[in-house]
C-alpha positions, 0 to 999 in steps of 0.5 A: 796628546795634550799641548798641541793645537790641531792644524787646519787643512791649508787652502792651496791649489793642487798642482797637476801631476804633469807639471810636477814631473816637468819641474823634476825634469827641469832640475836634471841639468842642475843635478848633473852639474852637482853630482860630483860634489854630492858624491865627494861631500857624501851628502845632498846639499842644502841648495838641492833640498831647497830646490826640491822644496821650492818645486813642491816635490816633497808634497807629492804624497804628503797628506793634503791636510798638511799642505800635500797633494796626495797624487799617488805612488805612480806620480811619485815614481815618475819624479823619482826616475827624473831626479835619479837620472840627474843624480843617483844619490839625490834620487835615492834620498828623495825616494826615501825622505819624500815617501815617508809622509804617508808612512807616519799617517798610521801613528795618528794626527797627534804626531802629524801635527807635531811634525809639521806644526812649526815647520811645514817643510819638515823632512823625515828619514828612516832606518831599519834593523834597529837595536837597543831597548825601550822601557815603558814609563809614564806617558811613553818609553825611555831607552837607548838604541841604534839604527842602520843605514839611514839614507838622508839623515843629514837632511832630515828633521825627524827619523823613523827607527824600526824594530826597537825591542821593548823590555817585558814585551814580546814585540819590537816597535817603530818610533819617530825621533827628532833629529836633535835627539839623534847622534849620526855616526860617520859610517857611510863610505861607499863606492856607490850612492855615496852622497846619500849619507846613509849613516848609522844612528844612535840615541841614548837615554831619551824619552819617546812619548806614546804618540811617537810609537807604533806597532801593528794593531796599535790604535792611532793617537787622535785621528787616522787619515783615510785615502789610497796612499795611506793604505800601504803596509810597509816603511817607504813608498812602493816601488820607490827604490827600483825607480831610483835604479831605473832613473840612474840607468836612464841617465847612464845611457844618456851619458854613455851615448854622449861619449861614443861619437868622440871615440875612435877604434884602434883600427880606425873609424868611429866606435859607433859604427861597429855592429858590436857597439850598436848591439850593446846600446840597442839591448841596453836601451830596450832593457831600461825601457822594459824595466820602466814599462814594468815599473809603470804597469805595477804602479798603475795596478797598485794604485787601482788596488789601493783605490778599491777599484776593479783590476781589469787584468791580473789579480784574482783568476790570473797566475800573475798577481797584480801590483799590490795584491801579493807582497812576495810577487811585488818583491820579485817585480821590484828586484827584477826592475832594479836588476834589469836596469843595472844589467843594462849599465853593466853591459855598457860598462864592458864597452865603456873604455879606459876613460870611463874608469875615472871615478869622476866620469859621469857614466861610471858614477851611474854604474856604481850608483846602480850597483849600490842600489841593487844591494838594498834588500828590496831591490835584490834580485836573489831575494825577489825571485825567491819570494816571488817563486815562493808566492806562486808555488804557495798559491798553486799548492793551496 
């Protein structure tokens, strides 16, 4: 690619992971205050995005060469959980948009220079299930197409669109397109995660330079950055989306606990003194704790795998594959984590009372957001357990 000046690695101190996690947790009171507005406006506000940028949270898994920290998917997940405990929609957008920097590394540094040369804080959304057609032309492709469910597109400067067919070629490609070339269709009207702005997109007769196009096996344009984070195989951060549902569940449990002391049963006395309520709260809390523990364990294994280090348990010789070593089983773990966190809130919703039927009730918003989060294919428990079972049976047969 010509016409771009190569970016020099910025000289800046890398914050400690604990400090970034603490910064995310410090934002939780603000996020809870604006959660209703986020849902009503169906968009994460510019103010919220600015606060996340100011805290350096969009740099967590971004390449150091472009001002990032390269701290790991495990650190990223902790921050996602914290943000989602304040506002589910904001947590979802952060998990998607904040996790795309390592994804675009596979295109090569020509694209990375273009993304962050003029705007070091540029954000990237994405959508899968693309349709349309691209025609090869000199220097790239020209085409028209659509993409579905682009979470965070209202906050993004660029969009990754996966699965666009190419005329005359037996493959679909992934493209990166500036937001200025995209029309956002007002399609996201949802009962949960309403503030993610996960609209469909359309582009018409636009030129896509060769360096903004990727498919498996394609050689990157210019340099290919190396590092554990950049070895992930799929679009988006590993275990990022179940992290959102776990964070929502953490926030939902806290909101629920705040309502119990003020509630009185029809027979008199505090609802919190009823054994049935104590049992529900106890089981829900342990379910959320278990989901969080599995999430952290799988991410520790994953980062060990990506770092080419030896896994001390799981992996080869074990019937239970370690995180990052078996995609099907990782999908099972992903679905189980999200489903377990949602199930905890569903258990509490059954005892939440009539006041929590109001759409403005914070706990009910968490319940709806968690329900919506489990509908994402990678979070879906039916998909996950099927893929996990197939993985183990296939290994046993082999």
